[in-house]
VEXDREN-2710 file (C-alpha; in Angstrom, 1 decimal):
% VEXDREN-2710
k/r/px/py/pz
1/UNK/-8.2/9.9/-17.0
2/UNK/-10.7/7.2/-17.9
3/UNK/-14.0/7.5/-16.1
4/UNK/-17.2/5.4/-16.0
5/UNK/-20.2/7.4/-17.2
6/UNK/-21.8/7.7/-13.8
7/UNK/-21.8/10.2/-10.9
8/UNK/-19.5/9.6/-7.9
9/UNK/-21.0/10.3/-4.5
10/UNK/-21.6/8.6/-1.1
11/UNK/-25.0/6.8/-1.3
12/UNK/-27.0/4.8/1.3
13/UNK/-28.3/1.4/0.4
14/UNK/-31.1/1.5/3.0
15/UNK/-31.8/4.9/4.2
16/UNK/-31.0/8.4/2.9
17/UNK/-29.1/10.9/5.1
18/UNK/-28.0/8.7/7.9
19/UNK/-24.2/8.7/7.4
20/UNK/-23.9/10.4/10.9
21/UNK/-25.1/7.1/12.4
22/UNK/-21.7/5.6/11.6
23/UNK/-19.8/8.1/13.7
24/UNK/-17.9/6.3/16.4
25/UNK/-18.5/2.8/15.1
26/UNK/-15.5/0.7/16.2
27/UNK/-17.0/-2.8/15.9
28/UNK/-14.5/-5.4/14.6
29/UNK/-14.8/-6.1/10.9
30/UNK/-14.5/-9.6/9.5
31/UNK/-13.5/-10.7/6.0
32/UNK/-16.9/-12.3/5.6
33/UNK/-19.0/-9.2/6.2
34/UNK/-21.4/-9.0/3.3
35/UNK/-24.6/-7.1/2.3
36/UNK/-27.8/-9.0/2.6
37/UNK/-28.6/-8.1/-1.0
38/UNK/-25.7/-10.1/-2.4
39/UNK/-23.2/-9.2/-5.2
40/UNK/-24.1/-6.4/-7.5
41/UNK/-24.1/-6.9/-11.3
42/UNK/-21.9/-4.5/-13.2
43/UNK/-23.1/-2.5/-16.1
44/UNK/-20.3/-2.0/-18.6
45/UNK/-20.1/1.0/-21.0
46/UNK/-17.5/2.9/-23.0
47/UNK/-14.9/4.7/-20.9
48/UNK/-14.8/8.5/-20.9
49/UNK/-11.5/10.2/-21.7
50/UNK/-8.9/9.9/-24.3
51/UNK/-5.9/7.7/-25.0
52/UNK/-7.4/4.4/-23.9
53/UNK/-7.6/1.2/-25.8
54/UNK/-11.1/1.1/-27.5
55/UNK/-11.5/-2.4/-26.1
56/UNK/-11.4/-1.0/-22.6
57/UNK/-14.8/-0.7/-20.9
58/UNK/-15.8/0.9/-17.6
59/UNK/-18.3/0.4/-14.9
60/UNK/-19.1/1.5/-11.3
61/UNK/-19.5/-0.8/-8.3
62/UNK/-21.3/0.2/-5.1
63/UNK/-19.5/-1.0/-1.9
64/UNK/-20.1/-0.4/1.8
65/UNK/-18.4/2.7/3.2
66/UNK/-18.1/0.8/6.5
67/UNK/-17.9/-3.0/6.4
68/UNK/-19.0/-3.1/10.0
69/UNK/-22.3/-1.8/8.6
70/UNK/-22.6/-3.5/5.2
71/UNK/-26.1/-2.3/4.6
72/UNK/-25.4/1.3/5.5
73/UNK/-24.0/4.1/3.3
74/UNK/-22.3/3.1/0.1
75/UNK/-19.5/4.6/-2.0
76/UNK/-18.7/4.1/-5.6
77/UNK/-15.7/2.3/-7.0
78/UNK/-14.7/3.0/-10.6
79/UNK/-13.5/-0.2/-12.4
80/UNK/-12.3/-1.1/-15.9
81/UNK/-11.4/-4.1/-18.0
82/UNK/-10.2/-5.4/-21.3
83/UNK/-11.5/-8.9/-21.9
84/UNK/-9.3/-11.9/-22.7
85/UNK/-8.0/-11.8/-26.2
86/UNK/-8.7/-15.5/-26.7
87/UNK/-11.9/-16.6/-25.0
88/UNK/-11.0/-20.3/-25.6
89/UNK/-7.9/-19.8/-23.5
90/UNK/-9.5/-17.7/-20.8
91/UNK/-8.7/-18.7/-17.2
92/UNK/-10.2/-15.8/-15.3
93/UNK/-9.6/-12.2/-14.2
94/UNK/-6.2/-10.6/-13.5
95/UNK/-6.5/-7.7/-11.1
96/UNK/-3.9/-5.0/-11.6
97/UNK/-3.4/-3.6/-8.1
98/UNK/-1.7/-0.1/-8.1
99/UNK/0.8/1.4/-5.8
100/UNK/0.4/4.3/-3.5
101/UNK/-1.6/4.7/-1.4
102/UNK/-3.1/7.1/-3.9
103/UNK/-2.4/5.2/-7.1
104/UNK/-5.0/4.1/-9.6
105/UNK/-4.9/1.2/-12.1
106/UNK/-8.0/2.4/-14.0
107/UNK/-6.1/2.9/-17.2
108/UNK/-3.7/0.0/-16.7
109/UNK/-5.6/-2.5/-18.9
110/UNK/-4.8/-0.2/-21.8
111/UNK/-1.4/0.7/-20.5
112/UNK/1.0/-1.6/-18.6
113/UNK/-1.5/-4.5/-19.2
114/UNK/-0.6/-4.4/-22.9
115/UNK/3.1/-5.1/-22.0
116/UNK/2.0/-8.6/-20.8
117/UNK/2.9/-11.4/-23.2
118/UNK/0.2/-12.6/-25.5
119/UNK/-0.5/-15.9/-23.6
120/UNK/-1.1/-13.9/-20.5
121/UNK/-3.5/-11.5/-22.2
122/UNK/-5.2/-14.5/-23.7
123/UNK/-5.6/-16.1/-20.2
124/UNK/-7.2/-13.2/-18.4
125/UNK/-9.5/-10.3/-18.5
126/UNK/-7.3/-7.4/-17.3
127/UNK/-9.1/-5.5/-14.5
128/UNK/-8.2/-2.1/-13.2
129/UNK/-9.8/0.2/-10.6
130/UNK/-9.6/3.4/-8.7
131/UNK/-9.4/2.6/-5.0
132/UNK/-12.0/4.0/-2.7
133/UNK/-11.4/7.7/-2.1
134/UNK/-9.6/8.3/-5.4
135/UNK/-11.4/10.0/-8.3
136/UNK/-13.3/9.0/-10.3
137/UNK/-14.4/6.7/-7.5
138/UNK/-16.1/8.5/-4.6
139/UNK/-13.3/10.9/-3.7
140/UNK/-11.9/12.7/-0.7
141/UNK/-10.0/16.0/-0.4
142/UNK/-8.4/17.6/2.7
143/UNK/-8.2/21.1/1.3
144/UNK/-4.5/21.3/2.1
145/UNK/-2.5/24.5/1.8
146/UNK/-0.8/24.6/-1.6
147/UNK/2.7/24.6/0.0
148/UNK/1.8/21.4/1.9
149/UNK/1.3/19.6/-1.5
150/UNK/5.0/19.9/-2.3
151/UNK/6.7/16.5/-2.3
152/UNK/9.4/17.9/0.1
153/UNK/6.5/18.6/2.6
154/UNK/4.6/15.4/2.0
155/UNK/7.8/13.5/2.9
156/UNK/8.8/14.6/6.3
157/UNK/12.3/16.1/5.7
158/UNK/13.5/17.7/9.0
159/UNK/15.0/21.1/9.3
160/UNK/18.6/21.5/8.4
161/UNK/19.6/21.2/12.0
162/UNK/17.6/18.1/12.5
163/UNK/14.7/19.8/14.3
164/UNK/11.3/18.1/13.9
165/UNK/9.3/21.1/15.3
166/UNK/8.3/22.2/11.8
167/UNK/7.3/18.6/10.9
168/UNK/5.1/18.3/14.0
169/UNK/3.4/21.6/13.1
170/UNK/2.9/20.5/9.5
171/UNK/1.4/17.2/10.8
172/UNK/-1.1/19.0/13.0
173/UNK/-2.0/21.5/10.2
174/UNK/-2.6/18.7/7.6
175/UNK/-4.4/16.4/10.0
176/UNK/-6.7/19.2/11.1
177/UNK/-7.5/20.0/7.4
178/UNK/-8.3/16.4/6.7
179/UNK/-10.6/16.2/9.8
180/UNK/-12.3/19.4/8.8
181/UNK/-12.7/18.8/5.1
182/UNK/-12.3/15.1/4.4
183/UNK/-15.8/13.9/5.4
184/UNK/-16.9/10.5/6.8
185/UNK/-15.2/8.5/4.1
186/UNK/-11.8/9.6/5.4
187/UNK/-12.2/7.3/8.4
188/UNK/-12.8/4.2/6.2
189/UNK/-9.8/4.4/3.8
190/UNK/-7.7/1.4/4.8
191/UNK/-5.8/-1.3/3.2
192/UNK/-8.2/-4.0/4.6
193/UNK/-11.2/-2.1/3.2
194/UNK/-9.5/-1.9/-0.2
195/UNK/-9.0/-5.7/-0.1
196/UNK/-12.7/-6.1/0.9
197/UNK/-13.7/-3.9/-2.0
198/UNK/-11.7/-6.1/-4.4
199/UNK/-13.6/-9.1/-3.1
200/UNK/-16.8/-7.3/-3.8
201/UNK/-15.5/-6.7/-7.3
202/UNK/-14.6/-10.4/-7.7
203/UNK/-18.1/-11.4/-6.8
204/UNK/-19.6/-8.8/-9.1
205/UNK/-17.5/-10.2/-12.0
206/UNK/-18.8/-13.6/-11.2
207/UNK/-15.3/-15.0/-10.5
208/UNK/-14.8/-17.8/-7.9
209/UNK/-11.1/-16.8/-7.6
210/UNK/-8.9/-14.0/-8.9
211/UNK/-5.3/-13.6/-10.0
212/UNK/-3.5/-10.4/-9.3
213/UNK/-0.4/-8.4/-10.2
214/UNK/0.2/-6.0/-7.3
215/UNK/3.0/-3.4/-7.4
216/UNK/4.7/-1.5/-4.6
217/UNK/1.9/-0.6/-2.0
218/UNK/-0.2/-2.9/-4.2
219/UNK/1.9/-5.8/-2.8
220/UNK/0.6/-5.1/0.6
221/UNK/-3.0/-4.8/-0.7
222/UNK/-2.5/-8.2/-2.5
223/UNK/-1.0/-9.8/0.6
224/UNK/-3.8/-8.6/2.8
225/UNK/-6.3/-9.9/0.2
226/UNK/-4.6/-13.2/0.2
227/UNK/-4.7/-13.3/4.0
228/UNK/-8.4/-12.3/4.3
229/UNK/-9.6/-14.4/1.3
230/UNK/-7.0/-17.1/0.8
231/UNK/-9.4/-19.5/-1.0
232/UNK/-10.4/-16.8/-3.5
233/UNK/-6.9/-16.5/-4.8
234/UNK/-5.5/-18.1/-8.0
235/UNK/-2.1/-16.8/-9.1
236/UNK/-0.8/-13.9/-7.2
237/UNK/2.2/-11.9/-8.3
238/UNK/3.6/-9.3/-5.9
239/UNK/6.2/-7.0/-7.4
240/UNK/8.5/-4.6/-5.4
241/UNK/7.4/-5.7/-2.0
242/UNK/6.5/-3.9/1.2
243/UNK/7.6/-5.0/4.7
244/UNK/4.3/-6.3/6.2
245/UNK/5.3/-5.7/9.9
246/UNK/1.9/-5.3/11.5
247/UNK/3.3/-3.2/14.4
248/UNK/4.5/-0.5/12.1
249/UNK/3.0/-0.9/8.6
250/UNK/3.6/2.4/6.8
251/UNK/6.1/3.6/9.4
252/UNK/8.2/0.6/8.4
253/UNK/7.8/1.5/4.7
254/UNK/9.0/5.0/5.4
255/UNK/12.0/3.8/7.4
256/UNK/12.9/1.5/4.6
257/UNK/14.0/4.4/2.5
258/UNK/17.2/4.6/4.6
259/UNK/18.4/1.2/3.3
260/UNK/16.8/1.7/-0.1
261/UNK/18.8/4.8/-0.8
262/UNK/22.0/3.2/0.5
263/UNK/21.4/0.2/-1.8
264/UNK/20.7/2.4/-4.9
265/UNK/22.8/5.6/-4.7
266/UNK/26.0/3.8/-5.7
267/UNK/24.4/2.9/-9.0
268/UNK/23.7/6.6/-9.6
269/UNK/27.2/7.5/-8.5
270/UNK/28.8/5.0/-11.0
271/UNK/26.6/6.4/-13.8
272/UNK/27.3/10.0/-12.8
273/UNK/31.1/9.5/-13.0
274/UNK/31.2/7.7/-16.4
275/UNK/33.6/9.5/-18.8
276/UNK/31.1/9.3/-21.7
277/UNK/28.2/10.8/-19.7
278/UNK/27.2/14.2/-21.0
279/UNK/25.8/14.9/-17.5
280/UNK/28.9/13.8/-15.7
281/UNK/29.0/15.0/-12.1
282/UNK/32.4/13.9/-11.0
283/UNK/35.5/12.1/-12.3
284/UNK/35.2/9.3/-9.8
285/UNK/32.2/7.4/-8.5
286/UNK/33.6/7.7/-4.9
287/UNK/33.3/11.5/-5.2
288/UNK/29.6/11.7/-6.1
289/UNK/28.3/11.0/-2.6
290/UNK/30.4/13.6/-0.7
291/UNK/29.6/16.1/-3.5
292/UNK/25.9/15.5/-3.1
293/UNK/26.1/15.9/0.7
294/UNK/28.1/19.1/0.4
295/UNK/25.7/20.6/-2.2
296/UNK/22.6/19.7/0.0
297/UNK/24.3/21.3/3.0
298/UNK/25.1/24.5/1.0
299/UNK/21.5/24.7/-0.3
300/UNK/20.3/24.3/3.3
301/UNK/22.2/27.5/4.0
302/UNK/21.7/29.3/0.7
303/UNK/18.6/28.2/-1.3
304/UNK/18.4/29.2/-4.9
305/UNK/15.1/30.9/-6.1
306/UNK/13.1/28.5/-8.4
307/UNK/10.2/30.4/-9.9
308/UNK/7.3/28.2/-10.7
309/UNK/8.3/25.3/-8.5
310/UNK/6.7/24.3/-5.2
311/UNK/8.4/25.5/-3.0
312/UNK/9.7/28.3/-5.1
313/UNK/13.3/27.6/-4.2
314/UNK/15.9/24.9/-4.5
315/UNK/16.9/24.1/-1.0
316/UNK/18.6/21.1/0.5
317/UNK/15.5/19.1/1.1
318/UNK/14.2/19.7/-2.4
319/UNK/17.5/18.3/-3.7
320/UNK/17.2/15.3/-1.3
321/UNK/13.6/14.7/-2.4
322/UNK/14.7/14.9/-6.1
323/UNK/17.3/12.3/-5.3
324/UNK/14.7/10.0/-3.8
325/UNK/12.4/10.4/-6.8
326/UNK/15.2/9.9/-9.3
327/UNK/16.5/6.7/-7.7
328/UNK/13.2/5.0/-8.6
329/UNK/14.5/4.3/-12.1
330/UNK/17.9/4.5/-13.7
331/UNK/16.2/6.2/-16.6
332/UNK/15.6/9.2/-14.3
333/UNK/19.3/9.6/-13.3
334/UNK/19.9/12.5/-15.7
335/UNK/17.3/14.6/-13.8
336/UNK/19.4/14.6/-10.6
337/UNK/22.6/15.1/-12.4
338/UNK/21.4/18.1/-14.3
339/UNK/20.0/19.6/-11.1
340/UNK/23.2/19.1/-9.3
341/UNK/25.3/20.7/-12.1
342/UNK/22.9/23.6/-12.3
343/UNK/23.0/24.2/-8.6
344/UNK/26.7/24.1/-8.5
345/UNK/26.6/27.0/-10.9
346/UNK/24.0/28.8/-8.8
347/UNK/21.2/28.3/-11.3
348/UNK/18.2/26.0/-11.7
349/UNK/16.6/24.2/-14.7
350/UNK/13.0/25.0/-15.7
351/UNK/10.5/24.1/-12.9
352/UNK/9.3/20.5/-13.1
353/UNK/5.7/20.1/-14.3
354/UNK/3.2/19.3/-11.7
355/UNK/-0.2/17.6/-11.9
356/UNK/-3.3/19.7/-11.5
357/UNK/-3.9/20.8/-7.9
358/UNK/-7.2/18.9/-7.6
359/UNK/-5.3/15.7/-8.4
360/UNK/-2.6/16.4/-5.9
361/UNK/-5.2/17.2/-3.2
362/UNK/-7.0/13.9/-3.9
363/UNK/-3.9/11.8/-3.9
364/UNK/-2.5/13.4/-0.8
365/UNK/-5.8/12.9/1.1
366/UNK/-6.0/9.2/0.1
367/UNK/-2.4/8.6/1.0
368/UNK/-2.6/10.3/4.4
369/UNK/-5.8/8.6/5.3
370/UNK/-4.7/5.0/4.5
371/UNK/-1.2/5.5/6.1
372/UNK/-2.8/6.9/9.2
373/UNK/-5.8/4.7/9.5
374/UNK/-4.0/1.4/9.1
375/UNK/-1.9/1.7/12.3
376/UNK/-1.5/4.2/15.1
377/UNK/1.6/6.4/15.0
378/UNK/3.3/7.9/18.0
379/UNK/2.1/11.4/18.8
380/UNK/5.1/12.6/20.9
381/UNK/7.7/14.8/19.3
382/UNK/10.4/13.1/21.4
383/UNK/9.9/9.8/19.6
384/UNK/10.6/11.5/16.3
385/UNK/13.5/13.6/17.6
386/UNK/15.3/10.5/18.8
387/UNK/14.6/8.6/15.5
388/UNK/15.7/11.5/13.3
389/UNK/18.9/12.0/15.3
390/UNK/19.8/8.3/15.0
391/UNK/18.9/8.2/11.3
392/UNK/20.9/11.3/10.4
393/UNK/24.0/9.9/12.0
394/UNK/23.8/6.5/10.3
395/UNK/22.2/7.5/6.9
396/UNK/23.2/11.0/6.0
397/UNK/21.8/10.8/2.5
398/UNK/18.2/10.7/3.8
399/UNK/18.9/13.2/6.6
400/UNK/16.5/11.7/9.1
401/UNK/13.4/11.8/6.9
402/UNK/12.5/8.1/7.1
403/UNK/12.0/8.2/10.9
404/UNK/10.2/11.5/11.1
405/UNK/6.6/12.6/11.7
406/UNK/3.9/12.4/9.0
407/UNK/0.3/13.7/9.4
408/UNK/-0.3/10.4/11.3
409/UNK/1.5/11.9/14.3
410/UNK/-1.6/14.2/14.8
411/UNK/-4.3/12.0/13.1
412/UNK/-7.6/12.5/14.9
413/UNK/-9.0/9.0/14.2
414/UNK/-7.7/5.9/16.0
415/UNK/-7.5/2.8/13.9
416/UNK/-10.8/0.9/13.8
417/UNK/-9.2/-2.5/13.6
418/UNK/-5.8/-4.0/14.1
419/UNK/-3.5/-4.3/11.0
420/UNK/-3.8/-7.6/9.1
421/UNK/-1.0/-10.0/10.0
422/UNK/0.3/-11.9/7.0
423/UNK/0.8/-15.6/7.6
424/UNK/1.5/-18.8/5.8
425/UNK/-2.1/-20.0/6.1
426/UNK/-3.6/-20.6/2.6
427/UNK/-2.7/-22.0/-0.8
428/UNK/0.9/-21.9/-2.1
429/UNK/0.2/-19.7/-5.0
430/UNK/2.2/-16.5/-4.4
431/UNK/5.2/-15.4/-6.4
432/UNK/7.2/-12.4/-5.2
433/UNK/9.5/-10.6/-7.7
434/UNK/12.0/-8.1/-6.2
435/UNK/14.9/-6.0/-7.6
436/UNK/18.0/-6.3/-5.5
437/UNK/18.4/-2.5/-5.4
438/UNK/15.1/-0.7/-4.9
439/UNK/14.9/2.7/-3.2
440/UNK/11.3/2.5/-2.2
441/UNK/10.8/-1.1/-1.3
442/UNK/14.3/-2.5/-0.4
443/UNK/15.2/-6.1/-0.6
444/UNK/15.4/-6.2/3.3
445/UNK/11.6/-5.5/3.5
446/UNK/10.7/-7.9/0.7
447/UNK/12.5/-10.7/2.5
448/UNK/10.3/-10.0/5.5
449/UNK/7.1/-10.4/3.4
450/UNK/8.6/-13.6/2.0
451/UNK/9.2/-14.9/5.5
452/UNK/5.7/-14.0/6.6
453/UNK/4.1/-16.0/3.8
454/UNK/6.2/-19.0/4.5
455/UNK/5.3/-22.0/2.3
456/UNK/2.7/-20.0/0.4
457/UNK/5.3/-18.0/-1.5
458/UNK/8.6/-18.2/-3.4
459/UNK/10.6/-15.1/-4.3
460/UNK/12.5/-14.2/-7.5
461/UNK/15.3/-11.8/-6.6
462/UNK/16.5/-9.9/-9.6
463/UNK/20.0/-8.4/-10.1
464/UNK/18.7/-5.0/-11.2
465/UNK/18.2/-1.5/-10.0
466/UNK/14.9/0.5/-9.7
467/UNK/11.4/0.3/-8.3
468/UNK/9.0/-2.0/-10.1
469/UNK/10.6/-5.1/-11.5
470/UNK/8.3/-7.1/-13.8
471/UNK/8.2/-5.6/-17.3
472/UNK/9.9/-2.4/-15.9
473/UNK/13.3/-2.1/-14.2
474/UNK/13.9/-5.9/-13.8
475/UNK/15.6/-8.2/-16.3
476/UNK/14.7/-10.9/-18.9
477/UNK/15.1/-13.8/-16.4
478/UNK/12.8/-12.3/-13.9
479/UNK/10.2/-11.3/-16.5
480/UNK/10.2/-14.7/-18.0
481/UNK/9.7/-16.4/-14.6
482/UNK/6.7/-14.2/-13.8
483/UNK/5.1/-14.5/-17.2
484/UNK/5.4/-18.3/-17.1
485/UNK/3.7/-18.4/-13.7
486/UNK/0.8/-16.2/-14.9
487/UNK/0.3/-18.1/-18.1
488/UNK/0.8/-21.7/-17.0
489/UNK/0.9/-21.7/-13.2
490/UNK/4.5/-23.1/-13.2
491/UNK/6.4/-21.5/-10.4
492/UNK/10.0/-22.1/-9.2
493/UNK/10.1/-24.9/-6.6
494/UNK/12.1/-22.6/-4.3
495/UNK/13.5/-19.0/-4.2
496/UNK/15.7/-18.1/-7.2
497/UNK/18.1/-15.4/-8.1
498/UNK/18.0/-13.9/-11.6
499/UNK/21.5/-12.5/-12.5
END
């Protein structure tokens, strides 16, 4: 991974060793909270690591750990950029806001940024960053048990009989580990603070306004930024959009998987039944869904050993989690088909590769902290029992997971401020782009963000399948509409549909 050549630690701008003074601070935080010292200048240098564009440069920005105490302890934020390829055409900076929580865009100026059309790359410096808490920025780690790092544990799949007792125990175990090992910074990982960090970065870059391309969770970050700092926004693209419901926030995103899977699974079923498919699962598309449900139920009863995997068995919830992962992109459909075919024979493919444990620990800690700090979750098992039972009956493919308990059910820190409510106050400079079939951020949720923005936004709905639309799983019409807006500012006069 690209890193700035600088240490990453919690620092204090005024006094050393007083981080404990922030314990228990619950004062409201405003968008205008600033340090008396003003914006920090960035010192750019070559990026560490391999595989990045030699034009990409890196720096580190100090930001307040707690914006209620802007002159208190500081944390470091790793940032990167590739400058405009045509200074005469330069308009400003385009912030590449990653998904997650737990995603980084530090390498995106060298990666997805290079997929942008030439006139967009001419118009902007492409700016990436690692959000607070995520290495190589000042990082956090909960020290979770290795088994709790499995995706089928991080997503709260209930027991085969629908019981949530195991999920509540996992939530307590994970929340306790984060409280014990996460440190003071864990309390200050929120979407609103990430937006405030981005405004510090804007100031450090010397930009009056910023443009942005936010994807997935990054759409919520971008929306919150546009709400807190509306006059500091230029052209804002939000791609694969989160429901901004301020009463639920991440609980709503998790629940959205019910509809997201229902919207997307028929595309997998049609592909998996094609006669020319070497990984054909069934002879008719209508047979794929019941076949998947039967196989998952069988694996609930009779898991297959899977050496090298986490967990070391293929059970029903591992199959369901694989389904969820695969539906993010049609290019991944063969992974689920091959797993289903192997399991039908009582075998498994080679264990899927996993990132280093240190990376998994860091990403899991950031994700848990942001999801749990943004909004309070219920702590009563009965709430989840009722939700899971209703969900399992109506949406059998997701087996109740989207309404179940995450670590937030036992999170020890109450939210320090209310979630940001997205409204139509501000300039009309937001373009939403949304695939019609998206497993992670379904169209139903995107429409709620569109409604919340009101006159500030228009939405391009794309007749396509997959998560991430622009320059990814969308189509040429959607891509051209977004590119034109970024390059010229021309935006559809009203919502449009790209067939």
